[in-house]
C-alpha positions in Angstrom: -32.1 29.3 43.1 -30.2 31.7 45.1 -26.7 31.1 46.5 -26.4 30.8 50.6 -23.7 31.8 53.2 -23.1 28.2 55.6 -24.0 28.6 59.2 -23.2 25.3 60.4 -22.6 24.6 64.0 -22.3 19.6 61.4 -20.4 8.7 55.9 -23.0 6.7 56.7 -24.5 4.7 53.5 -27.1 6.6 51.5 -30.6 6.3 53.4 -33.8 5.2 52.0 -35.8 7.7 50.3 -32.6 9.7 50.2 -31.7 11.5 46.6 -33.2 11.4 43.0 -31.9 11.1 39.8 -30.3 14.4 38.6 -31.0 16.2 35.2 -34.6 17.0 36.2 -36.3 19.3 38.3 -38.8 17.1 41.2 -42.1 16.4 40.8 -44.7 17.4 42.9 -44.9 13.8 44.6 -41.1 13.6 44.3 -41.0 16.5 47.3 -43.3 15.0 49.1 -42.1 11.3 48.9 -38.3 11.8 49.7 -38.8 14.7 52.3 -42.2 15.0 53.5 -41.5 17.2 55.9 -40.4 19.9 53.2 -42.3 23.3 52.6 -45.4 21.8 51.2 -45.9 19.8 54.5 -45.1 22.9 56.5 -47.6 24.4 54.8 -50.4 21.9 54.9 -49.8 21.8 58.8 -50.5 25.3 59.0 -53.3 25.3 57.4 -54.3 22.2 58.8 -53.5 24.4 62.0 -55.0 27.2 61.2 -58.5 25.5 60.3 -58.9 23.8 63.5 -58.0 26.6 65.3 -61.0 28.4 63.5 -63.1 25.5 64.1 -61.8 25.6 68.0 -62.8 29.0 68.1 -66.0 29.4 66.8 -67.4 26.3 69.1 -66.1 28.3 71.7 -68.4 31.2 70.6 -71.1 29.3 70.2 -71.2 28.0 73.4 -70.3 30.9 75.7 -71.3 34.0 73.4 -74.2 32.1 71.8 -73.4 33.1 68.6 -73.1 31.6 65.0 -69.7 32.8 63.0 -70.0 33.1 59.5 -68.5 30.7 57.4 -66.2 33.2 55.4 -64.2 33.9 58.4 -63.1 30.2 58.1 -62.3 31.0 54.5 -60.5 34.6 55.2 -58.9 34.2 58.1 -56.6 30.4 56.8 -55.2 31.8 53.6 -54.3 35.2 55.3 -52.4 33.3 57.9 -50.4 31.1 55.4 -49.9 34.1 53.1 -48.3 36.4 55.6 -45.8 33.4 56.8 -44.7 33.0 53.1 -44.3 37.0 53.2 -42.5 36.9 55.5 -39.9 34.1 54.8 -40.7 31.2 57.1 -41.0 29.1 54.6 -37.9 29.9 53.3 -35.2 26.5 53.9 -33.0 26.7 56.7 -30.5 24.3 58.2 -31.2 24.6 61.4 -34.0 26.3 62.1 -35.1 25.9 65.6 -38.4 25.9 67.3 -37.9 28.9 69.1 -37.1 30.5 66.1 -40.4 29.8 64.8 -42.2 31.0 67.8 -41.9 34.8 67.4 -42.9 34.7 63.4 -46.0 32.7 64.0 -47.2 34.7 67.1 -46.6 37.8 65.2 -48.8 36.6 61.9 -51.4 35.3 64.3 -51.8 38.2 66.1 -52.3 40.6 62.8 -54.4 37.8 60.8 -56.5 38.2 63.5 -56.9 41.7 63.0 -57.1 41.5 59.6 -60.6 39.0 60.5 -61.7 42.0 62.9 -61.5 44.8 60.4 -63.4 42.7 57.9 -66.0 41.9 60.1 -66.6 45.3 61.3 -66.5 46.7 57.5 -69.3 44.5 57.3 -71.3 46.0 59.6 -72.6 42.2 61.3 -75.2 42.7 64.2 -73.5 40.6 67.2 -69.9 41.7 69.1 -67.4 40.2 66.6 -64.5 41.1 68.7 -65.5 38.4 71.0 -65.4 35.8 68.1 -62.3 37.0 67.0 -60.4 36.5 70.3 -61.5 33.0 70.9 -60.0 32.6 67.1 -56.9 34.0 68.4 -56.6 32.5 71.2 -56.9 28.6 69.9 -54.8 29.7 66.7 -52.0 31.0 68.7 -51.3 28.0 70.7 -52.2 25.5 68.0 -50.2 26.6 65.7 -47.0 26.5 67.2 -47.9 23.3 68.5 -48.2 21.9 64.7 -44.6 23.6 64.5 -43.5 21.7 67.3 -44.9 18.5 66.1 -43.0 18.9 62.8 -39.6 20.2 63.7 -39.3 17.2 66.7 -40.4 14.8 64.4 -37.8 15.7 61.7 -35.2 16.3 64.0 -35.2 12.5 65.1 -36.1 11.4 61.7 -32.3 13.2 60.6 -30.4 11.8 63.6 -31.5 8.6 62.3 -29.9 9.1 59.1 -33.9 9.5 57.1 -34.6 12.4 54.6 -30.9 14.1 54.9 -29.9 15.5 51.6 -26.6 13.7 50.1 -23.8 16.9 49.8 -20.6 16.8 48.0 -18.3 19.4 49.4 -15.8 21.6 46.7 -12.8 22.3 48.6 -9.7 21.0 50.3 -7.7 21.5 53.8 -9.0 22.7 57.3 -11.9 24.7 56.6 -13.3 21.9 54.7 -12.9 19.3 57.2 -14.1 21.8 59.7 -17.7 21.7 57.9 -17.5 17.8 56.9 -16.8 17.3 60.9 -19.8 20.0 61.7 -22.4 18.2 59.5 -21.4 14.9 60.5 -21.6 15.9 64.5 -25.1 17.4 63.5 -27.1 15.6 61.2 -30.1 17.4 62.4 -28.7 19.9 59.3 -30.5 17.7 56.9 -26.8 17.3 54.9 -24.5 14.6 55.0 -21.0 14.8 53.1 -20.5 11.9 50.3 -17.6 12.9 48.8 -15.1 16.0 47.8 -14.7 17.8 45.0 -11.0 19.9 44.3 -8.5 20.0 41.7 -5.6 18.2 44.0 -6.5 15.6 46.6 -7.1 16.1 49.9 -4.0 17.9 51.6 -4.4 19.2 54.6 -2.4 20.8 57.3 0.0 18.6 60.2 -2.6 17.1 62.8 -5.4 17.5 60.5 -7.1 13.9 60.2 -8.1 13.5 56.7 -12.1 13.0 56.2 -13.3 9.7 55.0 -14.9 10.6 52.3 -13.9 9.6 48.6 -12.2 11.8 46.1 -14.4 12.8 43.4 -12.4 14.2 41.0 -11.6 17.9 40.1 -14.6 20.6 39.6 -14.5 20.0 36.1 -16.0 16.7 36.6 -18.6 18.1 38.9 -21.5 16.4 36.8 -20.4 12.9 36.9 -19.8 13.7 40.8 -23.5 14.7 41.0 -24.4 11.5 38.8 -22.2 9.3 41.0 -23.2 10.2 44.3 -26.9 11.3 43.7 -26.2 14.9 45.4 -29.0 16.8 46.2 -26.5 19.7 47.7 -23.1 21.6 47.6 -21.0 23.1 49.7 -18.2 25.4 48.3 -15.4 25.7 51.0 -12.0 27.0 50.7 -9.7 25.8 48.2 -7.0 26.4 45.8 -8.9 26.4 42.6 -9.1 29.7 41.4 -12.7 31.2 41.6 -13.3 31.3 37.9 -13.3 27.5 37.8 -16.1 27.2 40.7 -17.9 29.3 39.1 -19.2 26.0 36.6 -20.0 24.0 39.6 -22.6 26.6 40.7 -23.8 26.6 37.2 -23.8 22.5 36.8 -25.7 22.7 40.8 -28.2 24.7 39.8 -29.2 23.1 36.6 -29.2 19.9 38.4 -31.2 21.2 41.0 -28.9 21.6 43.5 -29.4 23.7 46.5 -25.4 25.7 46.7 -24.2 27.1 49.8 -20.7 29.6 50.0 -18.2 29.3 53.0 -17.1 33.1 52.6 -13.5 33.9 53.0 -13.8 36.3 55.9 -16.7 33.7 57.9 -15.3 34.4 61.1 -16.7 37.9 60.6 -19.8 37.2 59.2 -23.1 36.8 61.1 -26.7 36.4 60.9 -27.7 40.1 60.3 -25.0 40.3 57.0 -26.9 41.9 54.6 -26.3 41.7 50.8 -25.8 44.7 48.5 -24.7 45.8 45.4 -22.4 48.6 43.4 -23.7 47.8 40.1 -23.6 44.0 39.4 -20.8 43.4 42.3 -22.2 42.4 45.6 -21.4 43.6 48.8 -21.6 42.0 52.2 -22.6 44.5 54.5 -21.3 43.6 57.8 -23.3 44.6 61.0 -21.1 45.8 64.1 -21.8 44.0 67.6 -20.4 47.3 70.6 -20.1 45.4 74.0 -20.0 48.9 75.4 -23.0 49.7 73.6 -26.6 50.5 75.1 -27.7 47.5 74.4 -25.4 45.2 76.2 -25.8 47.9 79.0 -29.9 47.4 79.5 -28.8 43.4 78.8 -26.6 43.7 82.2 -30.0 45.7 84.1 -31.9 42.7 83.0 -29.2 40.4 84.5 -28.9 41.9 87.7 -32.7 42.1 87.8 -33.4 38.7 87.0 -31.1 37.1 89.0 -32.6 39.0 91.8 -36.1 37.6 91.3 -34.5 33.9 90.9 -32.7 34.3 94.1 -35.6 35.5 95.8 -37.4 32.4 94.3 -35.5 29.9 95.1 -34.3 31.2 98.2 -35.7 28.1 100.3 -34.3 25.7 98.0 -31.0 27.6 97.6 -30.5 27.1 101.8 -31.8 23.7 102.3 -28.9 23.0 99.9 -26.2 25.0 101.8 -26.9 23.4 104.6 -26.5 19.7 103.0 -23.1 20.8 101.3 -22.4 22.0 105.2 -23.1 18.7 106.5 -21.8 16.3 104.0 -18.3 16.8 104.4 -15.9 19.6 106.6 -15.5 22.6 104.3 -17.1 25.8 103.0 -20.0 25.7 101.9 -19.1 28.4 98.9 -16.3 26.8 96.6 -14.6 30.3 95.3 -12.3 29.7 92.4 -10.4 32.9 90.1 -12.0 33.3 86.9 -11.3 35.3 84.0 -14.3 37.5 82.8 -14.9 40.8 80.8 -11.7 42.6 79.6 -9.4 40.2 81.3 -10.5 40.7 84.8 -9.9 38.0 87.8 -13.2 37.5 89.9 -13.9 34.6 92.3 -16.7 32.2 90.7 -18.9 31.1 93.6 -20.3 27.5 93.0 -21.5 25.0 95.9 -18.7 22.8 97.5 -19.3 19.5 96.0 -16.0 17.8 96.7 -13.9 17.1 100.0 -10.9 18.5 100.5 -7.8 17.1 98.6 -5.1 14.6 100.0 -1.2 14.3 99.8 -1.5 11.0 98.0 -4.6 12.1 95.5 -2.9 11.9 91.7 -2.2 15.3 89.8 -5.3 15.9 87.0 -3.9 16.7 83.1 -5.3 18.2 80.7 -6.2 16.5 77.4 -4.7 18.0 74.6 -7.5 20.4 72.7 -10.1 19.8 75.3 -11.4 22.7 78.3 -10.8 21.2 81.8 -14.0 21.0 84.0 -16.0 18.1 85.1 -14.1 15.8 87.2 -10.2 16.4 87.1 -8.4 13.5 88.3 -9.5 11.8 91.3 -13.1 11.9 91.6 -13.6 14.0 95.5 -17.2 14.4 94.9 -18.8 14.1 97.8 -22.7 12.0 97.2 -24.3 15.3 97.7 -21.7 17.0 95.0 -22.3 14.2 92.5 -26.1 15.0 92.9 -25.4 18.4 92.8 -23.2 18.2 90.0 -25.4 15.9 87.6 -28.1 18.3 88.0 -26.2 21.7 87.8 -27.4 22.6 91.3 -23.7 23.5 92.4 -24.0 26.6 89.4 -26.4 28.6 91.6 -24.4 30.1 93.5 -23.3 32.4 90.3 -26.3 34.8 90.4 -24.7 36.0 93.5 -21.9 36.6 90.9 -24.1 38.0 88.1 -26.5 40.4 90.6 -22.4 41.5 91.6 -22.0 42.3 88.3 -19.4 40.4 88.0 -20.9 37.9 85.5 -24.2 38.1 83.1 -26.5 35.2 82.8 -25.8 34.3 79.6 -21.8 34.9 77.8 -18.8 32.4 77.4 -18.1 29.7 80.1 -15.6 31.7 82.2 -12.0 30.3 83.0 -9.0 30.1 85.3 -6.2 32.0 84.8 -3.3 29.8 84.0 -5.5 28.2 81.6 -6.7 31.1 79.7 -2.8 31.8 78.8 -2.0 28.7 77.6 -5.5 28.6 75.6 -5.0 32.1 74.2 -1.7 30.9 72.6 -2.9 28.3 71.2 -6.9 28.6 70.0 -7.4 31.3 67.5 -9.6 33.9 69.0 -9.7 32.6 72.4 -8.8 36.1 73.5 -11.9 37.2 71.5 -14.1 36.0 74.5 -13.7 38.0 77.0 -15.4 40.9 75.4 -17.9 40.6 77.5 -18.9 39.7 80.3 -18.9 35.9 81.3 -21.8 34.0 81.8 -23.8 31.4 83.9 -25.3 29.6 80.7 -24.2 30.1 76.9 -24.8 29.4 73.5 -21.6 26.7 73.9 -23.1 25.0 76.6 -26.5 24.6 75.2 -25.3 22.7 72.2 -23.4 20.5 74.4 -20.1 22.2 74.8 -19.5 21.1 78.5 -17.2 20.0 80.4 -13.3 18.8 79.6 -14.7 19.4 75.4 -13.2 20.8 72.6 -12.0 24.2 73.9 -11.8 25.3 70.0 -14.9 25.1 68.9 -16.1 26.7 72.5 -13.8 29.7 71.4 -16.0 29.5 67.7 -19.7 29.4 69.6 -18.5 31.9 72.1 -17.9 34.1 69.4 -20.1 33.6 67.3 -22.8 34.7 69.7 -21.1 38.0 70.5 -21.1 38.9 67.2 -24.6 38.4 66.7 -25.7 39.2 70.3 -29.4 40.2 71.0 -31.8 40.2 73.8 -33.9 37.1 72.0 -30.7 35.1 71.5 -30.4 35.7 75.4 -34.0 34.8 76.1 -33.3 31.6 72.9 -30.7 30.3 75.5 -32.2 30.9 78.8 -34.3 28.6 76.9 -32.7 25.9 75.6 -30.7 25.9 79.0 -33.3 23.6 80.5 -33.7 20.7 78.1 -29.4 21.2 78.0 -29.6 20.6 81.5 -32.0 17.8 81.4 -29.9 15.8 79.0 -27.2 16.2 81.4 -29.2 14.7 84.7 -30.3 11.6 82.8 
C-alpha cells in the first residue's frame, strides 16, 4: 500500500458500519458492507452504465437504421471501457474526488473505447454501416456513465456529511500542522476521514493561541498497535512532530500490517502542489516540484480568454445589466456603481466596480470593527442595504460590473478576491504568505470562494486556498471553478 501525500481542504462517535477488527485484511463482503460506495461498487456502476448505454444504442440503431447489432458488441465494449478507466487510474481511491474531476477521464475513455469498437467491427467487415451504430452507443455512454458517477458522488457525499461511510483516522503528530489537519477533516467530512485520536511522543503542546483539539491522547508511537485496536482505525495521517523520523517508520509498517491507509504531510507542504512527481536516485525518493509562472505564455492565454468571455457575457446579459442599473438608480440617491480601491496583481491598486447596494452613510452610523482573524466583507457595521441591494447581495448580482474590470484587464474571471489597501497592509503583517496572492490578477470568483470562504471568514484560510490555486493553476482548473461558482451562488441565495 502506497504512502500518500495529503492534500485536505478538514469527533463524533464512530458511526455504525465504520471500522473493522484490525489485524486482518477486509474480505470482499466486509468491503461492500462497510463502504458500499468503494471501488467495488464504482466498477459495478460503470459496468451497469456501459451495459445500459450499449443496449440503448443498439435499440436506437434498430429503430432508426433498421440494423440489429451483434451481441458481441456489448461483450467487447463494456470490458474495454472498464479496463481503460482502470489503466487511467480512475479507480484509485482519493480523499475528495469531485464529479467534475471525473468527467474528463470518463469522456475520453468512452471515446477511445468507441473507436476500438468501431475498429473491431470494420476488421470483421460487417455488411452494414457500423459507424452509425457505434456513434449511437458512444452518445448513450457519454451521457449515462457520467450520470452514474454523479449519482454515486452525490450519495457518497451526503452519507459522509451525516457521518456514515467514514474511516476512523489516527493523527500522528502535534502542534499547529496537526491541528490544521484535524480542523480540515472535521470541517469537511466529505473527505471520509474522522479523527479519533492523537499519537505522539509527547502530549499536545501547540502554540499560544492554538486551541487543543478535543481528541484523546493515545500515547507514543511505540503504542500504535494498541491505538489501532482501541480506536478501530482505518487510516493514519502523519503530520509534523518533534519525534524523530526513524521512530515514525515502524508506525507506517504497523499501519500497513493492519491494512490501514497512510498519508504523510510533507515538510515543505507550502510548495508542493498536485502536479508533484516522485523520482528516485537509487533508493532515495525525490519530489520534483513543477513551477507555475504567472508571467508565462499560459497566463497570457488565460488573460485573452478572460477578456473574450467577459465581452460575450456582457453582451449576453446586457438587458439584465441595464435593468439592474435602473433599479439601483431608483432605489436611493447616489451613483449606479460603487467604486472601491482594491489591490490587484503586483500590488497595483484599481477601482473594483459593483452595483451600489447601500444608502449613503450617516454621521450617527456606528463604525465597523473588523473581527480578529477574519476578512472584511458582507454587512460591515450598520446595515445600510437598500431593498434592491439586499437582493443583489444575496444573489451576487452586485458583482456583475466586475466583468468590466476584467474587460479592462484589471481583473481575471478566476483568481484571488481583491482586498482594500489598508487591510492588505494589515494582513501581510499578520498572515503567512498573504502577499503571495498578488502574483496573479484578482478574480471575480476564486478557489476559496467556491469552498465557502466568502464574507467575514478566515483570512488565513483564504490565503491558503488562493496560493493553492496559483501553484496548481491550469485552464481546466479555471473552468472547474467557474462551474463550481454556479452552485456556490445558488447555495448562498437560499
